[in-house]
N, C-alpha and C positions, 0 to 999 in steps of 0.2 A: 504494500500500500504506500509506504514512504517513497519507494522508487517511482511509482506512478505519479504521486503528487509532485515529486521533484521534476519529472519530465514535463508535467503540465504547467508548473511554475515557470519553467523556461519558455514554454510556448506563449503563455499569457502575460509574462513579465509582471507578476504581482507577488506580494508576500505569500509564503507558503501557507501561513495561517489563514489568510484571506481565502485562498483557494479551497483549503480544507473546510472552512466554514461555509463556503458556497456549495460544496458537495453535500455537506450536512443538511443545509436548507433545501437542496434539491431533493434529497431523500425524504425528508419529512413533508415536503411539498407534494410529492407523489401521493403519499398516504392521506394527507389532509384533503387534497382535491378529489381523491377517490370518493370521499364521503359526500361531496356535493352531489354526485350521481347516485350513490348507494342509499343515502338516508331517505330521499323521497320514495324509492322503490321499497325500502324496508317498512316505512310507515304504511304504504299501500298494501303490504302483504298481510297474510293471515297470522303472521308471527306476533305482531304487536296488537294490543288491545287496551282495555281499561277505560276509565272516564275521559271524556273529551271536553268537559266543561262547556258544552254547547257550541264548540268550534267545529267547523267543517274540516274535512281531511286536508284540503289545500291550505287552509289557514294554519293548521297544526304544522304542516311542512314549512310554511313561511316563518312561523314563530321559531321553530327549531333552527333553521338556517340563519335567520337574521340575528338571533340571540348571540350566536358565535361572534359575528362582526361587531355587534354593539358592545359586548363585554370586552372583547379584544381591544377595541379602540379606546374604551373608557379607562381601562386599567394601564394602558401604555405610559401615560405621564407618571403614574405612581411607580411602576417598576423601573422606568428609565431613571427617575430621581433616586430610587433606592440603590441602583447599581452605581450611580455617581457617588452617593453617600458612602457606600462601602468600598468604593474603588475597585470593584471586581465585576467583570462581565461574564466570564466562563461559568461560574456557579449559577447565574440566572438563566443562561442558555440551557444548562443541564437540567435545572428544575423544570423548565418548560418542556423540554423534549421527553423527560421522564413522565411528566403529567400527560403528554400526548400518548405515549406508549400505553400507559395504564388505562386511560379512558378509551382508547381504540379497542383494547381488549374487553373493556367493560360492556361494549355494545352486544357482545355475544350473550350476556346475561340479561340484557334489557328486554322486558316483555310488555311494558306499558309506555304510553305516550309521556307520562310524567318522568319516567326514568330517562327517556331519550332527551327530554328538555334539560334535565339536570346534567347529564353527561356532556351534551353539546355546550352547555354553559361553562362547565369546568374546562372544556377544551379551549374555549375562548380566553379564559383566564390564563391557561397554560401558555398559549401562543403570545399573550401579552408580555410574558417573561422573556420570550425569545427575540421578538422583533427589535425593541429598542436597544437591548444589549448587543445584538448582532450588528446592527448598523453602527452603533457607537464603537464596537471593536474594529470594524472595517475602517472607520474614520481615524481611529488612533493608530492603526497599523500602517496607514498611508501618510504621505506628505502632501504639501500643497502642489508639488509637481506631478503627482500621480494619483491624487485622490479621486478624480473623475473616472479614471480607468479602473481603479479598484472597485468603486461603486458599480460601474458598468458590468464588470465580470461577476460580481456578487449577484446582481439582479438578473443577469443572463441565466445563470445556472438555477437560481430560484424559480424563474419563470419556466424553464425547461421542465422542472419537476411539476410545477402547477399545471402546465399544459398537458403533460403526459398522463397524469392520473385519470382524468375523465375519459380519455381515449380507451383505456384498458378496463375501467371499472365495470361498465355494462357487460363486457365479455366475460369477466371473472364471475359475475353473478349468474349470468345465463348459462354458462357451461357447467355449473355445478349440478349434482354433488360430485365431490372428488373422493377418491379412495386412496388413502395412503397407508399401505400395509393393512392392518385390521381396523383402521380408523376411517369413518366416513365423515366428510366435511361438506356441509351445505354451501351453496353459492354465497350467501350472505356471510356466513362464518369465515369463508375463505377470503372475502373482501376485507373483513375486519382484521383478519390475520395478516394480510398484506400491509394494511395501514400500520399495524403494530410493529411489524418487522422493519418497515422503512423508518419509523420514528426511532426504533432501537439502533438501527444503523447510524442515523444522525447522531444519537447519543454517544455511540462508540467513537465515531470520527472526532467529535469535539473533545471527548475525554483523552484520546491518545495524541491528537495532533495540534491542539490549540492551547496556548498559554496567554495569560493577560500580560500586556506591556507593563514594564515597571513604572512608567510615568503615570499610569492610570491610578494606581494605589497612592503614589506620591502626591497626587493632586486631589485626592478624595476630600469631600467635605467642604468644597468651595460654595460660593453663592449659587444656589440652584433655582432661583426665581426665573419665571418666564415673563419677559417684557412684552407688552402690547405696543407701547409707544417708543419711539426712537429716542434714547437718552442723549445721543450726540446732538440732536436738534436739526440735523441736515434733512431729515424726512419726518413725516408725521408718524408713520408706523415703523416698529422694529422690523428689520428685514427678515429675520427668521419667522416671526409671527406672520408676516406678509406671505412668505413662501408656504406656510401652513394653510392659509386661506386659499392661495392659488392652487395648492394640491387638492384641497377639498372641491373647489370648482371644477378642476380638470377631471377628477375621479367621478364626480357626479355626472358630468357631460358624457363621459365614456360609458358609464354603467346604465344609461337610459335604455340602451338597446336590449338588455338581457331579459327583461320581463314581458316584452310585448311580442313574443314570437308569433302568436296566432294572427295578430294584426299585420305584422310584417309579411308573413307568408301569404295572407289573403290579398294584401295590396299588390304584391309582386307576383302573385300566382305561382308560387314556388313551394317545394317540399322542405322537409326538415333537413335534408342534406345540404341544400344551399344555405339555410340559416346557420348550420354548423360551420360551414366554410366562412361565412361572413363573420361569425363570432370569433373564429380562430384567427382570422386575418390580423386582428389587433395584436394577439399574443405572438404570432409569427414575426410581425414587424418589430415588436419589443425584443424578442430573442436575438434577431439578426443585428439590430442596430444599437442595443444598449452599450456594448463594449466599445465599438468604434466611436460612438458619440461621446462616451465618457472620456476616452483618450483624447478626442479632439478638443473637448472643453478644457483639458489640462493645458493645451497649447494655445487655443484661441480665446479662452475665457468662458465663464459660466453664463453670464447674463445674455449674450447673443443667442445661445441655444434655448434658454428658458423662454425668452421673449418670442423668439421665432417659433417655438413649439406652440405657445399659446395663440399666436396669430394663425398658424396652420390649423389649429383646433377649431377656430371659428367657422370657416367655410366647410370643413370636413364634417362638422356636426350639423350645420344647417341643411346641407344638401341631402342628408339622410331622410329628412321630412318630405322631400319632393321628388326623389328619384323614382323611376317607374320600371327599372329592370334589375334583375338579380346581380348582373355584372357590375352595374353602377354602384349598387349598395356595397358590394365586395370592395370596390376601389375606395369608396368613402371610408369604410372601416379600416382599410389598409392605411389610408392617410391619417386617420385618427391614431393608429398605432405608431406611425412615424412621429406625430406630434407628441404623443406620450413619451416616446423614447428620448425626444429632444428636451423634455422637461425633467423627467424623474431623476436620472443620475446626476445631471448638472445641478439640480436644485439641492440634492443631498450633499453634493460636493461643496456648493457655495455655503450652505448652512454649516458644514463641517469646518470650512475655512474660518467662519466667524465664531464657532464655539470655543470657549476657553478650554484649556487642558483640564480634564477631569469632569467636564460638564456635557460631554457628547450625548450621554443617555438622555438627559433632560431636554437639551436643545433639539436634537434630531427626532425625539419622540413627538414633537409638535407636528412635524411633517408626516410621520408614519400614522399618527393618530388621525390627523385630518384626512389623509388619503383613505383610511378605513371608513371613516364616517361618510366620505363622499361616495364610496362604493355602496353604502347602505342607503344614502339619500337618493341616488340616481334611480334605482328600480322603483322606490316608493313614489317618486315624482312622476315617472313615466306612466305608472299604473293609474295615478290620479288624473293626469292631464290628457291621456290618450282619448278619453271620452269627449274632449272638446275638439277633436280632430286629429288625424294621424300626425300632422306636422307639429302640433302643440308641444309635445315633450322636447323635440329637437330645437324648437325656437327658444324654449326655456334654457336648454343646454348651451345654445349659442350666446344668450345673454350672459350666462355665467362665464363662458370662455372669454367673452369680450371684456368683462369686468376684471378677470384675471390678468389679461394682457395689459390693461391700463394700470393695474396695481404693480406689475413687474416694471413697467416703463417708468412709473413715477416714484416708486418706493424702494426699489432694489438697485444697489450699485454693484459694480464689478469688484471682485476681490483679488483678481490676478493682474499684475502690472503688464503682462504680455499683451493684453487687449488694447492698450493705449495706442499701439501702432497698427492695429487690425481694424479694418472697416468692412462690415458686412452689410450689404445693401438693404436687408430687410429690417434692420433695427435702428438705424440712425445713430447719432452720437449720444454720449452720456451728458 
């Protein structure tokens, strides 16, 4: 394993621990995204029963899935701050991965809707330990010269895991039961076992290959407050807080598409295969572009890419409300993926540039928390607005993207000196 990691480090030109962490997040991402497909099937099966408290089956599924994101995002500022306070990242990541492994296995024993809600809620809390500490660790293992590239590599592998899980999940369930020696394993049990194994693999990778930087503990216990307004007085809003708001707007605009599959398919007269391709286009663009854009922002600056991405997000979101062919929707989603790749890694890198030593967990959790809330807000908004017309959700997302671009242009300044001599046509000067 160490030889493989060493070879990959040479290929990707990042710290060995960053790559090991990226692989760990890829592994747990496979298992966690597995559940996005498996849980609705499990709820709809005959295995689960018990009181529904007057809720329809579809509403129960929505509660179970959304609770994960809500608790995950809500707890991130707390866990990020605690990891700063103790000056340790690795233990927090291990606690989260262990929690995921245990709760994945617990699904095998769950036979009521209430049990599923409790387990999924605990998983949300577990992941809240992983995300801020992981991003903070990547930030602290990087330097100003390579922070964007490190963030890009980390996000690339994490997204590979997240994208691979749903592809395999349905097949694992449908091909069951499995016979292993004298043991018979049902499709659902096999899926939960896969999720447990991937979380365990992530745990082992972190245990063996990752250590905390000495500087993290040396700077523990610093001022961990989150500023809303800019203390320097050069802008109205604090730049990290601004990037958090922008991340929320971007995530909400991107997530509008997820919950209106019936309306999209009816409008475009297409089947579920086309919808799956359109949904995947965003993730594919992210996987392909995160690393090169991250490295490019180390050379040309963070702000041009963030602002450019938010500008691209405006038309790519709006056009989805008016396209009439499956091919056009696919291209629009691909453009959204490009926009997201231009924003995500450079925004984390810029926030990392600004975060004082020992405060990465607190500062960067603002962005990761906001992104998580945006992913939750988007589907809710599209479900509520689509009744006013197919274009209504996408017009709403366009407004958010436009506001985000304005915030970046007026409230965020460049952190790299290299951009002083670089002029990109789509952003103008500072």
